DOKE-571796 format. One record per residue: x negated, y, z of N, C-alpha, C, CB in turn; residue in three letters. Coordinates in steps of 0.05 Angstrom, whole numbers, plus 5000, padded with zeros to 4 digits. Each point is the difference from the previous one (the first is absolute). Last residue first. Glycine has a CB too. Layout:
N
XYZXYZXYZXYZALA ...
//
This chain:
112
235737034937499749714985498449924992502650024992PHE 496750725059502249965010502149704989499150575005ILE 495150104945497449725039502149975011494850215024GLN 509150174891498349874995497749815018501650334971HIS 504850415049501149755001497649894983505650085006CYS 489950544995501750015032502349775005499650544998LYS 496649894915497749925016501049865024497350394984SER 509650204967499549554999496249965012504049844934GLN 499951085089502049785012499349604979504950605012LEU 489450034969499450075023500949795013499950444995SER 502349974915497949835000499949895031497450254958LYS 509850325030500249844985498349685008501050474970LEU 497050555052500949765022500849704996501550385015ILE 495450214932496649835006502249865022493850374995ASP 511150044931499149765003497349985013502849904963ILE 501550815057501449785001499449664994502350414991ILE 493150544996501149985034500949765000501550465011ARG 496849904903498449805012500249905021497950154982THR 508650124953499550265016498749755019504350504994ASP 498849254919498550305005499750045005500050124996SER 504349105006498150064995498250315005502349624977SER 505450335044499849875018496149914990506849865011ILE 501150504930497750145012498549915030502550374973GLN 501749194952498650104989498950265025502449794947VAL 503949645070497549815000498850164986501349535002LEU 506650875009498449925028497349794993505250015030PRO 500350144893498650205017498950065011501250024997THR 502749174958497450144998499550215010499949834969ILE 509249995045497549605005497050234990504049294967THR 504451104995499750195041498449715001505850355034PRO 494249644876498450285023500149985018500650294985TYR 503649004974496749925001498950425010499449424941VAL 510750205035498849935040495749984992506349465028ASN 500950704899499150265014499649915033502850364963MET 495848984973499750254990500050195012501249854974VAL 502649435040496549885015498750364979499049125000ILE 510750774994500149955010497350045016503749824976LYS 497350084937500450265013499850105014501249964990GLN 498649174975497450035003500850275006497249664973ILE 511249895027498249935018496150265002503549384985SER 502850624961501950145022497549965015505949904997LEU 494049674926499750154991499750205027501949814954ILE 501849405058497750014995497950234996502249664988VAL 507550335017498049855012497450085004502549714985PRO 503650744928498049815011499349835029498950294967ASN 507250464978499249965016499049785009502150294998TYR 499950264904498549795023499449985022498949964977MET 502950694960502049965014500549795002501350314994TRP 492950204970500349804984503349875011493949934993LEU 502350895036500750094985501449704989496750474998LEU 500749505090502350264993500149864975498850535023VAL 494049025005502949934999501550154999499449745016ALA 492350664975500149884975503049735008493250124983THR 505250585077499950124969501049804979495950285010SER 499849415069502250224998501350044975497650225031SER 494049534970501549775017502450115004496549805024ILE 498150844961499949834976500949885001497750024991ILE 501550415086501850254984501249784975496350545009PHE 496349145055503150015009501450034978499650195042ASP 490850034943501049664997504649995004493149775037VAL 502851104977499749904985501449704987496750335019LEU 501449875073501650065000500749884960499350415056TYR 493049454976502149835019501950094983498749995052MET 493950524925499649834989503249745015493350224989ILE 505250555059500750234970501849624986493350584984VAL 500949305098503550095000500850034975500050265039PHE 489749564962503049815025502250024987498950135046SER 496250704943500249764980501349895009496949964983VAL 502450545093501050074969500949964970498050115025VAL 495849525053502349855012502650194978497749865064LEU 492750314928500249704994503949935006493649885021LEU 502251054991500549864977500249724993498450364995LEU 499849955095503750094987499249844971502050635022ILE 490749145019501249895000504250094998494249815019ILE 497550764950500749594995501349865008497149954997GLN 500750905060501550004966500849734970497050475014THR 498449415081502650225000502449954961495550495041ALA 495349484976502049785019501850034985499150025047LYS 495450634950500649904976500549754996498050294991LYS 501650335084501050034992500549804977499150375025GLU 494149395027503149885006503150384984496949545073PRO 492750094883501050135032502650014993496250325019SER 496349034968502950134985500650155018502149664974ALA 487849825020502550145003502650195000497349805006ARG 493250144987499749854975504049885009492349824989PRO 501751055019500050005016502149804984497850405032HIS 498150324931498449804994501349745028495150394973ASN 508050525012500249904966498949685014498250544953LEU 506050005130497649954985500449844972497650015048SER 510250595013498549724997496849994994504549874981HIS 499550935048500749945018498149724987505050325021LEU 499650304921495550085016499149775005500050425034HIS 509049584928497949834982497850065006502149974965LYS 507250255070498349995006496949874993504050105020HIS 503250294934501050225018495649805018509650165006GLN 494349344919498250205006500550225013498749844968ARG 506349345058497350014996498450144985501149685011GLN 508250525019497949945007497549894998502950065009HIS 502550084923499850225012497949925027505150214978ARG 498349054988498050074981499050345016502549674947PHE 504749865092497349845014497450184974502949335021LEU 507651044965497850075019497649835017503950275000ILE 499949464920499350305005499450085011501450064989ILE 501649135022497449984980499550215007500449764962VAL 507350225069498949905022496650074986504549575022MET 504050534927499650345014497749855026506350364992TYR 496548994953498550234978498750215013503449954966ALA 501549285073499549944999497150214994504349654999SER 504850594990499950045039496249774994508249955036ALA 496350034899500350405001498049905028506550364978GLY 498448894981496750045006498250354990500249364986LEU 507950235062496649855011499350204981499449415012MET 
//
């Protein structure tokens, strides 16, 4: 996961550098490459953080020979945070999906 994400970021940085002359420096919006790079970095950082927290909880439980149901429940929650966050990050980064959701919301308000 980490290697693949790092590779994607490198490709996006190279692409951005090669096509810098196409983008205006005065343009207020970020380029699609920059947005994609930020999203990938956000996903990688959140994956690494969740993995480290899970690793710390598992190692502590193994080293202390302590398999408390509360600790195991916390570990299950931590393990499920990344798969829950990933689609939300991707949805929030795509303006088309946000526009569709807004139009659905306005249609629902008109009906009710």
